[in-house]
Each structure stands twice: as structure tokens, then as C-alpha cells.
C-alpha positions as CSV (number, residue, x, y, z in Angstrom):
1,X,0.1,0.0,-0.1
2,X,3.1,2.2,0.2
3,X,2.8,5.0,-2.4
4,X,-0.2,5.8,-4.4
5,X,-1.7,2.5,-5.4
6,X,-5.0,2.7,-7.3
7,X,-8.0,1.3,-5.6
8,X,-9.5,-2.1,-6.7
9,X,-12.8,-0.4,-7.4
10,X,-14.0,3.0,-8.1
11,X,-17.4,3.9,-6.7
12,X,-17.4,6.8,-9.1
13,X,-17.7,4.3,-12.1
14,X,-20.6,2.5,-10.7
15,X,-22.9,5.2,-9.4
16,X,-26.4,4.8,-10.7
17,X,-29.6,6.8,-10.5
18,X,-31.1,4.4,-8.1
19,X,-28.2,4.8,-5.7
20,X,-29.4,6.4,-2.3
21,X,-26.6,6.9,0.2
22,X,-25.4,10.2,1.6
23,X,-23.0,11.6,4.3
24,X,-21.4,8.0,4.8
25,X,-20.0,8.0,1.4
26,X,-17.5,10.7,0.3
27,X,-16.1,10.1,-3.1
28,X,-19.1,9.7,-5.4
29,X,-20.1,12.5,-7.4
30,X,-23.9,12.2,-6.9
31,X,-26.0,13.2,-3.8
32,X,-27.8,10.5,-2.0
33,X,-30.4,10.3,0.8
34,X,-29.5,8.1,3.6
35,X,-32.6,7.3,5.7
36,X,-31.3,4.5,8.1
37,X,-28.5,2.4,9.4
38,X,-29.8,-0.7,7.7
39,X,-29.5,1.0,4.3
40,X,-25.9,2.0,5.0
41,X,-25.2,-1.6,6.1
42,X,-26.8,-2.9,2.9
43,X,-24.7,-0.5,0.8
44,X,-21.7,-1.3,2.6
45,X,-22.2,-5.1,2.1
46,X,-22.7,-4.6,-1.5
47,X,-19.7,-2.5,-1.9
48,X,-17.6,-5.2,0.0
49,X,-18.8,-7.8,-2.2
50,X,-17.8,-5.8,-5.3
51,X,-14.4,-4.9,-3.8
52,X,-13.6,-8.6,-2.9
53,X,-14.5,-9.7,-6.4
54,X,-12.0,-6.9,-7.6
55,X,-9.4,-8.1,-5.3
56,X,-9.6,-11.6,-6.7
57,X,-9.4,-10.2,-10.2
58,X,-6.4,-7.9,-9.4
59,X,-4.3,-10.2,-7.1
60,X,-5.8,-13.7,-7.8
61,X,-6.3,-14.4,-4.0
62,X,-8.6,-13.6,-1.1
63,X,-6.0,-14.9,1.4
64,X,-6.0,-12.2,3.9
65,X,-2.1,-12.6,4.5
66,X,-1.4,-12.5,0.7
67,X,-3.5,-9.3,0.5
68,X,-1.6,-7.5,3.0
69,X,1.6,-8.8,1.5
70,X,0.7,-7.7,-2.0
71,X,-0.5,-4.1,-0.6
72,X,3.0,-3.8,1.4
73,X,1.0,-3.4,4.6
74,X,3.2,-4.6,7.5
75,X,2.0,-7.1,10.1
76,X,3.9,-6.9,13.5
77,X,3.3,-9.4,16.4
78,X,3.4,-7.6,19.8
79,X,1.4,-7.3,22.9
80,X,-1.8,-5.4,22.3
81,X,-2.2,-4.2,25.9
82,X,-5.9,-4.5,26.9
83,X,-7.1,-5.1,23.3
84,X,-8.6,-8.2,21.7
85,X,-6.7,-9.8,19.1
86,X,-5.3,-7.0,16.9
87,X,-5.6,-3.3,15.9
88,X,-4.2,-1.1,13.1
89,X,-2.0,1.9,13.5
90,X,-1.0,4.4,10.8
91,X,2.5,5.6,11.4
92,X,3.6,8.0,8.5
93,X,0.0,7.5,7.1
94,X,0.6,3.9,6.2
95,X,-1.4,1.2,8.0
96,X,0.4,-1.4,10.1
97,X,-1.5,-4.4,11.5
98,X,-0.6,-5.2,15.2
99,X,-1.6,-8.8,16.3
100,X,-1.1,-10.3,19.6
101,X,1.7,-12.7,19.5
102,X,-0.3,-15.5,21.0
103,X,-2.3,-15.7,17.8
104,X,0.8,-15.9,15.4
105,X,0.5,-19.5,14.8
106,X,-3.3,-19.8,15.6
107,X,-5.9,-19.9,12.8
108,X,-7.5,-16.9,14.7
109,X,-4.9,-14.8,12.9
110,X,-6.9,-15.0,9.7
111,X,-9.9,-13.3,11.2
112,X,-7.6,-10.8,12.7
113,X,-6.1,-9.8,9.5
114,X,-9.4,-9.9,7.7
115,X,-10.9,-7.7,10.3
116,X,-8.1,-5.1,10.3
117,X,-8.5,-5.0,6.5
118,X,-11.9,-4.0,7.0
119,X,-10.8,-1.1,9.1
120,X,-8.1,-0.1,6.7
121,X,-10.8,-0.4,3.8
122,X,-13.0,2.1,5.6
123,X,-10.2,4.5,6.5
124,X,-8.3,4.5,3.3
125,X,-10.6,3.4,0.5
126,X,-7.9,1.2,-0.8
127,X,-10.4,-1.4,-2.4
128,X,-13.0,1.3,-3.3
129,X,-12.5,4.9,-3.8
130,X,-15.5,6.0,-1.8
131,X,-14.6,5.8,1.9
132,X,-17.0,5.4,4.7
133,X,-16.6,8.4,6.9
134,X,-16.3,7.8,10.6
135,X,-19.5,6.8,12.0
136,X,-20.3,5.7,15.4
137,X,-17.9,3.0,17.0
138,X,-20.7,0.5,16.6
139,X,-20.9,1.3,12.8
140,X,-17.2,1.0,12.2
141,X,-16.9,-2.3,14.1
142,X,-19.8,-3.6,12.2
143,X,-18.4,-2.7,8.9
144,X,-15.1,-4.3,9.9
145,X,-16.9,-7.4,10.8
146,X,-18.9,-7.5,7.6
147,X,-15.7,-7.0,5.5
148,X,-14.1,-10.0,7.5
149,X,-17.0,-12.1,7.0
150,X,-17.2,-11.7,3.3
151,X,-13.5,-12.1,2.8
152,X,-13.3,-15.3,4.8
153,X,-16.4,-16.6,2.8
154,X,-14.4,-16.1,-0.2
155,X,-11.3,-17.4,1.2
156,X,-13.1,-20.6,2.5
157,X,-14.3,-21.3,-1.1
158,X,-10.8,-20.5,-2.6
159,X,-9.1,-23.0,-0.1
160,X,-11.8,-25.7,-0.2
161,X,-13.2,-25.5,-3.6
162,X,-16.9,-25.2,-2.5
163,X,-18.8,-22.4,-0.5
164,X,-19.5,-22.6,3.0
165,X,-22.4,-24.4,4.3
166,X,-23.1,-21.9,7.1
167,X,-21.1,-19.2,8.8
168,X,-19.9,-21.8,11.4
169,X,-17.5,-23.0,8.7
170,X,-15.6,-19.7,9.2
171,X,-14.7,-20.7,12.7
172,X,-11.5,-22.5,11.3
173,X,-10.2,-19.0,10.7
174,X,-11.2,-17.6,14.1
175,X,-14.4,-16.1,13.0
176,X,-16.3,-15.5,16.2
177,X,-19.2,-17.7,16.7
178,X,-21.0,-14.9,18.4
179,X,-21.0,-12.9,15.1
180,X,-23.3,-15.5,13.5
């Protein structure tokens, strides 16, 4: 991600007259009306699905670790002090994913990286030029979880050659069963 890489998808290329989002999306040239949180969630899920399809086309994988490698995003294993599994910092404006070292060889590291990619996606627009502006903490967290879910659904299919049966299949990557 170092330098000015182009996003995998540009919202400006796909805006349609039926689009209805406002204040949460910043890069589209049209005005939209946002009426409730579920509309934002639905829009964000659609944008994520498109972004993940474009990730697959651009870099031929949806492996979270391969994505961060391709984007030159550093991963550091260090104590996260009172945090869950991971978080992202932005020294010199470049994202660095910090993961608790106890998860370094655990399958949960896949969820941690996918989840952090969700935050990076929201903050930088790396996969999509329209970025979601800061919402409530709950909205930001929900969007990161949605991103991780769809990325891991696609990763499961890539690894196993078939779609998931249900979301519990993602537990092999550390996807929290509480998020089902």
C-alpha cells in the first residue's frame, strides 16, 4: 500500500440513478439520501462484495495474508495491551496491523487480519475509492466485521473449492461464533 496505489474499485464508475446513500460515502459525484442504518449496512455489504471480487481479479487471491503482502502492509506481532486480538496503527500515514503474538500460529490470525483489513478499507478506501466516513464506533466495528465475514467466505471457497455450508464453517479462521 506504500505509495499511491490505485483502488481495486472506484465507486464513481458504478454510481447509478437508483443509488441512495449520503453523508457516509464521500467520493461519489452524486448526492444520496441516507434514511437509516440498515441502508448503510446493505450498501456497505454490496460495496464489500464488489471490492472482494475486484481483489480476486487484481491479485488472484482472497487470502488475507497474501492481500496485505501484495499491498505492502506490515504485520507486527506484539502485545496489544488490553485489546482483543489486533488493531491497526498508521505511522507515517501507512497502515500497520498489530496482532497479539499468542495468535501468531493460531488460525484466529486469519480473522484478525481480515478484520483489520475491514478497518483499513473504511479508513483508506484502498479497495474502493468511496470511503466510509467515521460513523459511530458500533458502525465502524460492524463494517469491519462485515468485511472480514465476506473476505473469509471467499477465502474458504478458494481454499476448499466449495462454498461454506453456514457461517460456522468460518470458525476455522477464528471467525467468532458470536458474530453468526
